ROPABA-541499 format. One line per field, with one value per residue (C-alpha): residue number from 1; x, y, z. Coordinates in nm, 4 decimals, always signed. Example, Ala and Ser with C-alpha at 12.3 -4.5 7.8 and 13.67 -1.06 7.14 Angstrom:
seq c(1_2)
east c(+1.2300_+1.3670)
north c(-0.4500_-0.1060)
up c(+0.7800_+0.7140)
//
This chain:
seq c(1_2_3_4_5_6_7_8_9_10_11_12_13_14_15_16_17_18_19_20_21_22_23_24_25_26_27_28_29_30_31_32_33_34_35_36_37_38_39_40_41_42_43_44_45_46_47_48_49_50_51_52_53_54_55_56_57_58_59_60_61_62_63_64_65_66_67_68_69_70_71_72)
east c(-1.1458_-1.5156_-1.6505_-2.0168_-2.2011_-2.4849_-2.7876_-3.0820_-3.3933_-3.6300_-3.9140_-3.8817_-4.1917_-4.1860_-3.9442_-4.1110_-3.8379_-3.4866_-3.3338_-3.5101_-3.3726_-3.0235_-3.0304_-3.1253_-2.8532_-2.5822_-2.6755_-2.6786_-2.3407_-2.1901_-2.2642_-1.9397_-1.9256_-2.1889_-2.0548_-2.3533_-2.7014_-2.9705_-3.2855_-3.5976_-3.7960_-4.1279_-4.1609_-3.9592_-3.7434_-3.3916_-3.1261_-2.8150_-2.5067_-2.2180_-1.9508_-2.0819_-2.4225_-2.5354_-2.7463_-3.1059_-3.1613_-2.8750_-3.0198_-3.3692_-3.2391_-3.0271_-3.3383_-3.5617_-3.3103_-3.3792_-3.7534_-3.8533_-4.0126_-3.9090_-4.2065_-4.2100)
north c(-2.2431_-2.1964_-1.8790_-1.8831_-1.5572_-1.4466_-1.2898_-1.1467_-0.9864_-0.7807_-0.5363_-0.1934_+0.0172_+0.3937_+0.4820_+0.7455_+0.9017_+0.8421_+1.0102_+0.7489_+0.4719_+0.6233_+0.6571_+0.2864_+0.1863_+0.3875_+0.2678_-0.0990_-0.0651_+0.0414_-0.3010_-0.5003_-0.7522_-0.6033_-0.5823_-0.4550_-0.3181_-0.2860_-0.0835_-0.0952_+0.2087_+0.1190_-0.2180_-0.1466_-0.4504_-0.4352_-0.6962_-0.7247_-0.9119_-1.0070_-1.2733_-1.4158_-1.4236_-1.0965_-1.1060_-1.0284_-0.8364_-0.6046_-0.5458_-0.4765_-0.2407_-0.0476_+0.0158_+0.0909_+0.3398_+0.5335_+0.5416_+0.2780_-0.0598_-0.4020_-0.5984_-0.9598)
up c(+7.5305_+7.4890_+7.6554_+7.7357_+7.7373_+7.9653_+7.8073_+8.0008_+7.8534_+8.0690_+8.0213_+8.1756_+8.2400_+8.2530_+7.9707_+7.7598_+7.5520_+7.4233_+7.7262_+7.9487_+7.7396_+7.7493_+8.1270_+8.1622_+7.9194_+8.0915_+8.4379_+8.3381_+8.1566_+8.4956_+8.6434_+8.6609_+8.3852_+8.1557_+7.8048_+7.5997_+7.6618_+7.3968_+7.4814_+7.2639_+7.3739_+7.2052_+7.3725_+7.6829_+7.6144_+7.7464_+7.6559_+7.8724_+7.7517_+7.9700_+7.9948_+8.3224_+8.4925_+8.6543_+8.9679_+8.8752_+9.2002_+9.1039_+8.7577_+8.9069_+9.1757_+8.9243_+8.7149_+9.0130_+9.1431_+8.8182_+8.9080_+8.6464_+8.7055_+8.5920_+8.4641_+8.5747)
//
């Protein structure tokens, strides 16, 4: 059986240090279904990997609840 994976890349504005990046990573990993999160602090890029699609609104609200902004 072929399992498709979901991958979402976003840009997060407002992360200024490794602690910021870690907070974003930990919060996103708590979303049901998220398997891995990669945060690139310098560019603000965040890659989310999961087995199934994750609602973009849930991703955005999770980040915004940490006082960061998702750049569209």
